[in-house]
N, C-alpha and C positions, 0 to 999 in steps of 0.2 A: 888647323891641321887637316890635311886632306887624307882620307883613308883610301888606301889602294885596295882594289878588289884582289882577293887571292885567286890565282889561276887554278882552275880545277883540271884534273887530269881527264883526258878524253875517255869517254865511256862507250863501250860496245858490248853486245851480248848476242847469243844465238838462242832462238826459240824454236823448238820442234813440237809440232802438234800432230798427234795421231788420231785419225778419224775412223779407224776400222775396228773399234772395240765393240763386242757384243755380249761380253760376259759380265757386265755390270761393275767391274773393278775400276777404281779411280787410281790411275798410275801417275805419279809425279816424281821426277828425279831432277835435282838441281845441283849445279856446280857453281864455281865462283863466277863464271861468265856465261852460263847456259842454264836453260830450263827445258825439260822434256815433259809434256803432259799428254795424257790419253794414249790411245792406240791399243791394239791387242798386245798380249805378252810378247810375241815375236817382234812386232813392229817397234814397241817401246824399247826392247832390248837392242835392236839394230840401231835405232836413233841415238840411244845412249852411247853405244860403242863408237858410233861415228863421231859424236861430239868429243868424247875422250881422246880418240885418235887424232882428231883435228887439232886439239890443243897441244897434244904431244908433238905433232908436226910443226906447229907454230913455235914451240919451245926449241925444237931442233934448228929452226931457221932463225932463232933469236929475234922473234917478232911478237908483238902483241896484236890482238885481234883488230884494234883500231888502226893499226899500221898497214894492213894488207888491203889491196885494191879488190874490188868485187870479183874480177876475173881470176886473181890468184886464190882467193878464198874458194871460189867454185872448183878450181883445180884441186885444192887440198881436200875439200869435202868429197869430191868424186874419188880421190885416192883413198880416203879414209872410210868410205862406205863398205861394209862387209858384202861380199858377193853371195 
């Protein structure tokens, strides 16, 4: 009997790394498909807001992260970044 390999669902995730912290705090925020680490309080908050809004926009478009092309993802991220 030949065992068939189970197909695994495509996986994708976003990683945000903040390098501007000077206060000694270790900030880590994770979501289902993203992780934000480091950064000053302001930077960490902005990156987290960007990630959350990005996934909201993907949901509105009825797409998963692994389904979008890099150019489309860049457009969504730019749209989702707080000013």
